[in-house]
N, C-alpha and C positions, 0 to 999 in steps of 0.2 A: 546831419540835420543842418539846414541853412537857416540863419537867423534873419530877422527883419531889420531894417535900418534902426527902428526904435529900440529893439532889444540889444542891438550892437552898441548903440549910444549909451544905453543903460548900463551895460556891462563895462564899457570904457570908463564911465563915471564911477562905477563900483571899484574898478582897479585903481583909479586915481585917489579915491577916498581911502582905500586900503593902504596904499603907499603913503599917504599923509599920516595915517594912524601909526604905521610902523616907524616912520621917520620921527614922529613925535615921541614915541616910546624911547627910541634911541637917544634923542636929544635930552629928554628928561633924565634918562639914566646916566647921561655923561656928566651931569653935575651942574653945568652952566649952559643952559640952552641959549642959542643965538638970539631968539626973539623974546627971551624972558620965560620964566616959569608959568606965568599966568596966561600969556598968549598961547604958548605951546600946549598947555593944559586945555584951553578952550578949543584949540584945533583938534586935539585928541578926543575930547568929549563929543564934538560934533561929527567927526569923521567916522567913528565906529557905527553909530546908528544910521548914518547916511549910507555907508557901504552896505550894511545889511538891508536897508530899504531898497536901494537900487538893485541889489542882487535879487531880492524877492520880486520886484516889479519886472525885471528882465525875464525871470522864470515864468511869471504869469503871462507876459506878452508872448513868449515862445509857445506856451501851452495853448493859448488862444488862437494862434496862427498855424497850428499843426495841420 
């Protein structure tokens, strides 16, 4: 299956958000996050729903363009 440019960008954004979430988890579990606990927690709390939303939108776009 070939994706559209829109779904490709959405999946790329999803990957970046997922990487940010995993990095934030590692930073918080290390004890002393470089950006501080509050900023890292905000990044984590925003990146998880964003990754889910972007993944969902990419799937919907791919289904619409089959």
